[in-house]
N, C-alpha and C positions, 0 to 999 in steps of 0.2 A: 505493501499502501504506501502507494508517493502523495503525500500532503506541505500542501500548500498554506501557510500563514500570511495576512497581509492585514494591515489597519493600523496597525502601530508603529512608533517610530522604531523600536526593536529591540532585539534583545541583545546581551545580557542587562535587565533591567537599569537603568536610573533613573525612572520617570514615573514609572506608577502606575497604578490604571491598565489598560489593555496589553504595557509593559510586561507588567508583572503578570496577569493571564497568561499571557504570550508563551514566557518562560517557562511558568510550571507546565501547562501544557503540550509544549516542543516536549523538556527535559521525559515526561512522562511517557507519551507516544513512542519516545527512543525509544527506553527501556522496554514497549510492549514489540518492538521489531520494527517499526514502523521508520520510514524514510523523513523527514522530515525538512525542509524549506519555510525558513521565517525573514521577510523582509523587511530590513534597516533601511530608518533612514541616511542619505549620505555624508552626515552631518553629526553621525553616531558616532561616541568615542569608542567602539570596539571597532578595530576596523578588518579583524581576519575574517577569513571565509568558512570559519566552522567555529562552532564554541559548546563543548563538551558531547560531541557527537551531532549534533542540529546544525544544519548548512545554512547558513546565511548569504542572503542576497541585498546587495547596496543599492539603492535606486537615488537618483538623482530627488533631490526635496529643497526645494526654497522658500519654506513658509519663514527662515530666521529673514528672510530679507524682502520677503513681500507682503509678508502674515497672511491672515486665512486663507486668500488663495490659493497659496503654496500648499496645501494638502489638497487641494484638487489634483494639481499638478502631480504630487507625491504619489496619489492614488492611480491617476492615469499612466503613472513610467511604470507601476509596481503590475498592475491590470495587464498591459503592453508587452510586459517581461515576462506572463506566466503563461502566454498564448504561445509558446517558447519552448514551456517547459513538460507538460506530458504529463502535468497532477492528475492522479486519483480526485481527489476532492483538494477544493481551493476553498479555507474559511477565511469569509469576511469577520474583522471585528468591527460592527460599528456599518453605518451607512451614510453618514450625512454626507461623505465628499470623495465615496463610491460607487455610489448606487446610479448615479447620473451616467457613467462610463460600460451603464450595464450590458449595450450593443457589444462593447470591446472583448468582452469574457468570452475563457475560451470553449468552447463548442462542445465537447467530446470530455469536459471538465464536471464532475459534478457543484453548485453551487451550494452552499452551508451557510448561511449570514445569523452571528450575534446579534438581535436587533437590539440590544445596549438599552436605553430610558427613554423616554416620551423628551427625546431633542427639541422640539417643537413648543413644548414648555417652558422652557426655560426663561424666564425676567428678564436676562443678559440682553436675547433677541426682538431685534423690533419689528414690528408687526407682518414685511414684505419677508425678512429673515426664516420668521417662523411658518409663512405661507411654503417658503421654499421646500423648509425642512418637511413637513406634512409630504409635502410632493416626492421628499424622497425617501420617505419608510414607505409609502406606495411603492415605487418604482423597484425598493428593495423587499416587498415583499412578493413579486407580480415575478421577479427575476431569479429569484434566489429557489432552487430545488427540494431546502429543507431550511425551516428556522430557529431558532433558538434564544429560547428568552431566559433570561438570566434569575427573574422572578416570576413568582405564579401567578400578579399582577399584570404583569407586561404578558402573562402567559396568556389571562384569561382576555385582556386587552384586545388581542391580537384576534381572540375568536371573535369577538364581538362586533370590531368594526371593518374585519375584511371575513368574517369566517374562514378562518385559514390555523388551521391545527400547527402549532408550533412546541417543539420538548425544548421540557422544562431542567436545564441545569443550572446549578447557580454559580458560583465564583467559591474558592476558596480560601484557608488562613493554616496556618498554623499555631497550635498551641505555644505558646510565652510561657516556658519555665524560669520565673524570675531567680537571678542571683545575687547581684553587687547590685545598688543602687547610687556605685560614685558618678554618673556621669549627671546628674541629678547638680552637681556641683557647678557645672558650665553654667549654670544658670540663674543661679543662687536662690534656689531651692531645695525645701525640705519633704518628705513621701509625705501625699494626702494634705498634703500643704497650699494646695494648689488647682486652679480649675484649669482646662483644656481644648484644646478646640485644632480640629487638623482641618485645611480642607483648601481648594480653591478658592481663590478672593473675585465671586461672583456671586449677584444677589440672590439666586434659586440655592445656594448654602448657608441663608440666614445668619452669616458673621456677623452683622452689623445690629439682629435679633441677639442675639446671643449675648456681644459685649456692652448693649444696654440695658438687660436682663441682669449682668451679674454688677455693674453699677447700679442698678435700682434698688439692688437688693439690700444697700447700706455694707453689704462684708468688704472687708479689708483685705482678702484675701486674694491674690492675684492671678489673672486670665492668661496660658499662656496662647496665642493664638499663630499657629506654625502654615504655612504657604510664602509664598513668594508674592512679592506684596507690588511688583513691578507693571500690573496692568494698572490702567485709569483707577477703577474702584478699593483696586491696594493702597494706592497712593492715597486717595481720600480718608480710609480708615486708618491710616499714619499720622493724617494729618490730624485729622479730628480728635484721635482717640489717643495716641501712645502717650503711655504713662509708667510710671514707677508698678500702678495696679495693671493695666494693659498693657504686654507688653508682644510683639512683633520680630521675632528672633529669625524673619526668613523664612526658606523653604530646608528643611532638612531631607535625606535620603540613607541614613544611617541604620538599617536596622535594628540595630541592638539598641542606643539611643531612642528610637522612637518609639520601642517598647520600655523601655523603663522609662519614661513621661509616661505612654499611657499608662502602666502597673500601677505608680505613684499617683496618678492623678485623683483628686479629691472626688471630681465626677468629670464623664468624658462627655462633652457636649457634640452632637453627629446634626449639621444643618443641614444637611444634601435633600431634596425634595425632588428633584426630577429624574430621575435617575434608579435601575432596577435595585438589585441586590449589589449596595458598596462594599468596593473591595477593603475601605477604609471604617468601615463598620463592622466588618469582622473580624478586623486585624484589632480594633478593640475589644472585639469582643473573648478575641485568643488570648489578648494582654491579661483577662482579668479586671477590666476596667466597670466602676457603676456608672450608666451612658444614662444620658439624656436627652431625648432622639424629637424629633420635628417630625407632628403626629401626622402620616401621611400613610397609605396603602405601602407603599415599599418597603417603610421602618418597621410597619406593624406586622406582617409578614413575616419577615424576621426574628424580630424586637418578642413579638406575644407580649406577655402583661411581665415583661421581664426586662423592662426601662420603664424610666420618667417619661414623659415628654412635654411637648409645649409647639404654642402657634405662636404666641407674641411674646414680645419682650415682659411682658409683666409673668407670665407664664414661670417664664426663665426665674424672676425675683424670686415667684412665692416656692416653686421646685427648692430652689439654694436655701427656702426658711424651712420648709417639708422636709429637709436631707439629713436632718438632727434623729428623723424616723429609727423604730428597733432596727439594728443591725443585724439582726437574723433576717428580717426579709431582705436588706441589700445583698446579705452574703447568700442567699438563697438566690436570686436575679443574675448572681454572677454563677453562682455554679450551673444554674440552669442554661445561662448561654456559652458556659463550658462547654455543657451537652451539648447543645446543637452543634459547636463545630467538630466536636468526635464524630457524631451520628450521621451530618447530613451537609455540612459544609468543611468538608476535609477533602486538600488535591488527590488523596489517591481513587477517591469515589467522582470528582468530577473527571477526573484522564478516564475510567473508565466510562462514565456515563457517554463520553467524547467517542471513546473509541468502538464503542457497542452502534452509536449510530451512524457513523462513519463504515460502518461493516452494513449494516441495515443497508443503509442508501447505495453499494455499490451492489448488494445482493441483489438489490430491486431492480436497479440498472440492468443487470447482468439476466 
């Protein structure tokens, strides 16, 4: 079986999101005897043609020079390249900048698309862009031989909207087994004496509501907000809120440091609202964080009753006041979320589900 994976910046993971997913999936498939090829941006810091048994294809990606239009060019370059590779399966991670090129997809290859979240719902986009993203979603549905939904809410949406069946396969995470907490000193923090949020700086991740909620609670406990602040929204938040209490250390990509911060946080705030099963949420669960999440179907389908929830900054202030409730209840929430990672959101099960889907699709083809 020869499988191509496109739609990420490439592996090894230096970014997060689809890149992390592509890395774990590719390595897992290689262990099962699959010939795997992953498309990498030519700007990726890893320049070799192979990594741990995974073949890498470097394609020209001008996003760093021209912005968002560069994503469309990069995806087109990857798709054009795939026409000469003889893949049995081509897995597309997302569709926002690739489905418009569906007519260029290789004819003899089975196309499987991971539909990710409902991109057209994101508040950061203008009305015309949202309209285009809805159109791109429709193209992806029509041009794929099979669809993957990473959350049950997305699976239900696809059926209700397009009357198509999709295969539910979530993301995975690895249980964090804490050792030292020595990295906290880099931020002048003590265990359980700070709040934490990790997200891209965009409005639909509700970072400003989290900040307002912490400030409005009257607490003196600092909030660490991790993520690159170099976009317009990030610069606005730093300009308006940066202080000893609201801290913006920028992007952090060291897994051990991130896990120490998650594990030792007093509350981990998860404001994502427009995606499916969010990898950063699973990582917080796997690191035994006590979670307060934005109240939406995607987060609730993962966390159930094992989290606190918010919609407004006032909700966050109230949750901070209520957080002193029975420690036994909090410990049970954390324990239940760890069990979900073990039983449902673990990488071995995720990889197996994709492998079985690929086999099923190829068998149906023959």
